[in-house]
N, C-alpha and C positions, 0 to 999 in steps of 0.2 A: 239762636240754631234754636233749625225744626227738629221734631220729634217726629222718632223715625217709626212707620207704620206698621209691628208686629203682627206675624200672618197670625190667620184666625183659626190658631190649630185646634185641629177637634179634640173631645174630651179624648183622655188617656194618651194621648199622642205628647203632650207637652215637656214631656220630659229630653228628647228626641231635638229639641231644638236645634243643640248644637251639631250633631251628624246627619240634619240637613243641610244644615249649611254650609259642612263639610264639601255634605253632596252635590252639594249647587256653585261650590267652586270648584269643584276640579270638575261637574258639569261645564261654567261658562269656561272656562279652559277647555274644553277640546269640540263647544264648538265656536271660540275663534280661529280652533287649529278649522278645523273644518268647513268653515264661513272662506277662510284663505285658502286652503288649497284646492275650492270647489268638488270639496269631495260630496259623490252622490249620499252617502251612508247620513248626511245634514238633517234630510228629513225624515229620518227614522229619529235621531238624535231628541230635535227638535220635542219630537212628538213623544217619546220619554222621559223627556225635563219636564215638557207642557203636564204629563199625565203625574207626575210625582206630587209637582207644585199642587194643583186639582188636589191630592190626597190629602196635602200638607196644610190649602188653606193658605196659601199665600196665589191672593189675589191678583196682584201685583203684575210680579211675573209670567203667571196664566193667564194675565192679558197681552204681555209682550207678547209673548211665547206666540199663541193662537193666532194678533195679528201676521205674524213673520210666518207661520204653519199656511194662511193662506193665501199671504201674497208670497209663496216658494221662498223669494234666499232675503236672509235681512239687510239694511245695508249697513253704512258709518250709525245712522243716529242710533236708528235698533239696537244694535250689537253694543252703542254707547249706553242705553236707556236699562239695557238690561246688564253688564257692569256696573250699573252704578248701584241699581239694588239688591244686586249679590252687596256690595260691599256695605248697604245701608245693613243687606241684615249680620256680614259677618262683623256689624256694627254692636249688635242686641248680646253675643255673647261674650262682649264687654263689660255690657252694664250693668251695672250690681244692682240686686235683684231678677234678673234677667231668669 
């Protein structure tokens, strides 16, 4: 089993990992719903989600979200990659010593 790469959390924000993960789980659910419905709010949501990732040092999601934002609408592979990364982050919350 490979080790999950944690975000490069900026100094002073280390205690907020759990809250960040909760935010990403909620944001993922909204992202999937917006992508499914074709809602015009998708671009704004992508941008906000990407900004949270940038501020928290989550480079992996930031890169995925940036690629979608540059290309318009997400495809199923991009959504799967984002879903997988959010699941990886959630596993950090359950790891002793994290």
